[in-house]
N, C-alpha and C positions, 0 to 999 in steps of 0.2 A: 518507397519509405527513404524517407531523408536520415540520412547517416552519418549525418553530424552529430556528435554526441551530445548528448542531454547531460548525462553524470560521467563523471571523471573522479575518482579516486585513484591517490598518488601514496603509498605507501601508509598507511592508514594504520596504525598500530593504537592499541583500548589494552589499559591496564588494570585487572583492579586490586583493590588494596584491601586487608584486612587485617589491621593490628602489623605486625611485621613482616605478612605476608602476602604475594604478589603472584595473581595470575593474568598470565599476557592472554586477553581473548580476541584480540586480533593481531599477527606480527606480520607488519609490514602488508598490508593489501593494496595492490593493486586491480584497478577496473575502469572498463569505460562501459556507457550505456545508448546506445544511440538511440535518438527521437524516432519513438515510435516504436521500438521496442519492445517484446511482451518477456520478461524474466523473470525463471523460476529457480528459489535457492532452496536446494536441499544439504542433507547431512544429517549424521544422528543426533539425537540428547545429546546438549551442551557443546555442539562444535563452533559455532559461537554464529551461527547463523543468523539469530534475531538480533545479534549483537552488530553484525553486520549492518542489515535495519536501520536501526538505530541511530547508530556512527554515521551510516552515507546519506542518512534524510536529515542529521543535525539534533535530533533529539534528544541526545548523549552527548556529549563532548569525547574530543578524543585525547590522544598524548603524543603521537608525531603526527606529520604526512599532512593532505588536504584533501578537501574535496571540493571541486566545483562544479554545480548546478545553474547549469543555461549559463556557464561563464563567471559567475560570482563564487569568489574561495566561501562559504559559508560560514566557516570554524574562524576566521578571522571577522564575522559581524559582530553588532553588540545584542544584545539577548533580542533587544528590540526589535532589530533589524532583521536580527532570524525568523521571528516570528511573522515577522509582517510578509519576508519573503517567502516562508511554508506556505502562509495564509494565500501568498498570489501563486505558488507554481507549485504544489503538491497538495492530493488530499491522502488519507490515512485510513486503512479497512483493518481492525482486527477482530483475533479470534470472538475477545467477548464483547458482545455488542458497542456498550460504551453508551445507551440512549438512556435517557432519564425518564424514571417512568411517570412521572405523570406530567408530561409535556405530549403534547398529537404528535404524529409522525411529522408534520408539517415545521411545529416550534423546532423536534429536533433537529431537522435542516437549516432551520432559519440562525438559530442559536449561532454558529460561527461566525457567518456572514455578519450578524450584528455586533459581534463581540469584536472585528476589525472594521465597521465604522459604516457597514453599507444601509443606506438609508432602510427603514422599514419596509416603506410597501414593498421597495424591490428585493428587497429577502424572501419577502411572504412569494413576492411572482416568479423568484428563482425556486425558492425551495418546493413550491407545488410544482413548478415544471419540470424539475428533475425529477422527482418521486412519480410521474407521470413516465416520464421515459422510463422509470426502472419499472414499469406498471403494475404502481402502486397509486395511481390515480381515482381508487376507488377507496380506499383507507388514508387519505389528508390526514382528518379528525382522529380517529385513532390511535390511544397509548400504545406501550409497547405490550401492557400485558393481553392486550386483544387482540397481538399480534402472534402469527406461526416464527416460528427460530427464521425460515427464510424468508419470511416477509420483514423481519426485524434486521436481516443480515441486507435486506431493500434498501432498507432506508438510514442500514449505513454506508450502503454505497453510494447511494443519494446526498450523503450529507458528503464525501470524499469530493464528490462531483459538482457541488452546487457552487462550489469559489472558481469554477471554470480551469481546474488545474493543468497543467501540463505533465506531470507524473502523478503515478497514483502511486503507494506503499502497499502492500496488505498482506498482514503476518497472519496466517494460517486463519484464513479468512475463513473456510470451511469448516474447521475444526469441532465447533459443537452444532451440527446441521447432520441430518442424518445422508444417506445415498441420494435419493431423489431432487431434497431441496440445495444441496453440495453440485449436484450436476447443471441446479437452475439456475443458482449462484453464478456456475466458472462456463454456462454461455453465456448469461449476460457479461458476464466478466470479458469474454473472445470475441465478444460483440463490439463493447467499446473498443478495445484494441484493434480490430478491424476498420473503425472508423477513427484511428490517427492516437490513438491514447496512448500514450508509455507507461506502462507497469512494471513494477517490481514485485515479486510475489516471492515469501518465503511459505514453504509446505513440508512436512514430513512424508505425505501422498503422491505416489511416481503418479497415478492417474490424475490427478492436479496440475500436477507440473507438466503434462501432457499437453495441456492445452498452450503451455506459453511457448513458442518459435526457439527457447533457445532454454537450458539447462548449466544452470553454475554448480559445483558441489562442493563445500566445505568440509574441513575438517580438521579441526587443534587448531582452528583458528585459521588456519590457512585455505586458500583458496588453488582448488587439486583437481576441480574437473571445469570442462566450459567445450561444453557443445552443444551442437543447434538438430532442433528435433523437427519432425517430419510435417507434413502440412497438418490444419486444421483439421481439414474436411474430413479426413485420414484416423483421427480419433473421437470422433465426439459419436460413431459408435459405439463407446468405453463406456459405460455407467463408471460414477464415482465413485468409490466405495469397495 
């Protein structure tokens, strides 16, 4: 594994304001993620784990500190430059699959590519190639209502991968799946990680987190734990759920 950090967060602070009230969601967070790591983030509800993901990925603004992704300070970029950087370097997977129901699987995967200027023919090729990669070569023209929950999440994984990202963010990616489908999705993410993809995953499920090789624990907006986990081969015997 290349130990060069792909992600560096320094003193990241996030404050939510409502009227005259302030709630500090992140308290000066420091974090490094090496290229090729699979990092899980856990913590109780309201601990700040999703806020962490949104802030260090550049989806949300921060109130202090800085975040470097592959050496670029993402919060110092313009909105358009940050969007381009996300499209070039990152992929996102969410608990809600966020698929467009009237689009086919292929169209859902190719849409983000088209939005950042990829040629239509190349976008279609990449979309279908990536869907085949995640085991959906027989579902290219199916729409989300015609797919199982696990298949829809695989479309979402393909959408995250089609831009050839170096870093994938996953926020509760198995939250809407039964245990069998969740296990299949985590096996897929584990396989992609073993091929070199860097993954940062937020979960409330310790078994899902066990697919990672590093576990961060967040509580009250602070990073309170950072531990190495065992080998994937030792954990694959444990079903998700």
